N, C-alpha and C positions, 0 to 999 in steps of 0.2 A: 663375402669379400673377394675381390678380384685377385687372382694369383699374379705373381711376377711374370710368369710365362704369357698369360693372356694380355697383360699390359704391354709386354714387348711385341707381341703379335700386332696389336692395334697400332702401336707406335711405328712399326715398320711401314705401314701404309701411309701414315701421316708424314713421316720424315722424307719420303720420296718426293713430296711436293716442294720441299724447301732446300734440299742440297744432297750431297752424297754422304751416306753413312754405311759403315760396315760393322758387323758384330766383332767383338774381341773375345777370344778364348785364350787364356794364358797357358794352356797345356798343350804340348809338353815343353815348349821353348819360351813362352812369354813371361810376363811379369805379373804374378798374382796381386790382386788388389786394384788392378787397372779397371776403369769403368767398362760397362757392357758394350757400349757403342762408341765408335770413333768416327768423326765426320767433319765436314766443312760446310759452312753457310757463308756466302759472300766473302770468301777469303779468310774467314776466321775458323780456327780449329776449335771444335766443340766435342767434348766427351760427355756421355750420358750414363749415369748409373741408375738402374731401375730398382725400386724397392716397393714392397707391399706397404700399404698404409699401416702406420704404427711401427715400422721397422726403420732402423738407423744404420748408418755406415759403421763398419767394423773399424777398429783402430788402424789396421793396415790400409783400408780404403780411404780413411781420413788422411793418412800420410800421402798416399798416391795422389789424392785430390789436391793437396797442398803443393806437391811437387809439380804437377801439371800447371796449376795456376801461377806458380812462381816463374814459369817460362812463357807465360802469356796465353795459355789455353783457357777456355771457359769450361767449367765442369758443372754440369747440372745434376742434381739428385731429384729424380722424378718419382712421385708416388701415384699419379693418376694421369689419364689422358688430358684432363682439363689443365692440370699443372704443366704438362708438356706444351699444350697449345699456348698457354700464357708465356712460357719461355720463348717459344718460337715467334709469337706476336711481338714481344719486346725486341728480340734480335732483328727482326725485319724492320721494325720502326726505327731502331737505332741506326740503320743503314740507309735511311731516307728513301 
């Protein structure tokens, strides 16, 4: 099974083709539960939380996801590169 670290590494190469993304690390000053990547595609803020297959968001991560979505950001929970590709394809197609 692919580790979360390997998934993030592969995602970094792919995301560079679509927009600007940076890793998010909540320590020591940030907000725990915030997704792993923060970025922008075609003027839309997108946050990405990477999870190994079979793993789900923690209660705090669910709360942060809801908070970001309430202010208009898109939050993707990604378990594989194929899933990330599908999200990216939909985002690009929605922007014509």
